[in-house]
C-alpha positions, 0 to 999 in steps of 0.5 A: 499500499502506498503512502496515499493509500495509507493516508486515505485509509488512516482519513476513513477509519478516523472518520469511522471512528469519530462517528462510531464516537458521536453515536455512543456519546448521544446514545447515553441521552436516548431512551425507547418508549413504550407508548404504542403497539409493537414498535417502540418509539424514540426519545432523548432525556432532554433535561432532569427526569424530561423526555421528548419525543414526537408526538405522534408516536404516543398512541395513548396517554396512559400506562407509558413507559421507558427503557432507559440506556442502562436497560432499566424500564421506568413509569413515565407520565404525558406532561403534554403534547403539540400536534402542531409542531410534533412534539410530546413530553414526559416525565419520568419518576427517575431523575439524575439520568444523563441529559443530552448535550444540545447544540444549535440547529441554527449552525446546520448548513447543506450537506452537512453531515450528520446522523439520526441516532434512536433506541427501539426496545432494548437492541441498543442504540441504532444510528443511519448517515446521511447529510443536511439536504435543506435549510429555511427560515420558520416554516408553519407546518400542515399540522397549524405549528410554527418550526423556528426554522426548516430542515430536511435531512437526507437520511434513512429514519427506520421504525421506531427513529421518530422521536430520535436525536439528530446528532453531529460529528461531535456527539451533540443533540442538533434536533428532534427527528420526526417522518410525521411533518412531511410525506416526502422524507425526514425533518428535524425539529429544531432545539429552539422550537422543542425548548419553547414547546417544552418549557409551555407544556411544562408549564401550561400542560398544552401550546397556546396559539393565536387566533382572532376568529374569521374565515378569509380568503385571499382576494386581488386588490383592484389597480385603481383601489391601490392607487388611490390608497397608496397600498404595496399590496397586490392582493389582500385577505377578505373576511368571509365570516367573522365567529360570534363573540370571538376576538375580531367580532369583539373589535368590529370587524365585519364580513366583506372587510379586507385585511391588508396588514397586521401589525406592521407586517403586509397582508396579501394572503392567508399565510401572512395572516398566521405568520402575523399571529404566530408570533403574538402572545395571547391577549396582546393588542394587535393593529390590523388595517382592513379596507372597508367600503373602499375606504382605509380603517383600523380596528384594535383586535385583541388576540385569543387563544385558540380553543383546543379540541374537546374543550 
């Protein structure tokens, strides 16, 4: 073997050992969660006595057990769940366990090598290797939740891997993997999202979502109207229905009003409305700029909390 071949082999061996070391470091905080039939799902010991996992894998809310890295099994209680971001939080009766070393998902770039690490049953940790295939800004999921960052993965998410960790080459957990937010492959829930949602679930038991209580759809604005009112919008959002006694109704919003801005954000479609609301705390006033009868008007809507199903 020549010197170049030996150097190449040495580099590959170093990479291989590094990947194995990263899995080993992360595996100390990986658990298996028994909250559905057949195959357990994975979870991460996020904090002392707190496990996070993918919400879509938690099929029952009682009689949940968690298999720990040392092989023991302990009972757990469901602290709360948020289908919108696909995050569920469990409390363990056993504390003092090794929590994950959590990194920042924002450090990831397209092309970075990453590992999906899960723990399914008593087989020990399992891993798959791949790359970050796409990153983007804040993203609203099809379930209605908001992720601080969009991160798509090009790697295998095997049965039971959802709820497991996305791990960088230093063994840090840089996301929570899920197949429940995209039909096209694996995504990772950013650590900032997991922290935000976990804080609210541990405090309140659910995630508050802002709403104003309207039915709406996009509508093109006539050129003459845009010119006369000096509007930058190409379109707005027309109100088709107002929920009785809801936040918009209390503020005096009427069917036929057209949103052109919420707060300081121009509104061109319903996604813009949802994006503007996603950053608003419940109970805060929000200025709505509308067109009513061809004339501009402003209303102040006190943002409400979206009613939860079954409540």
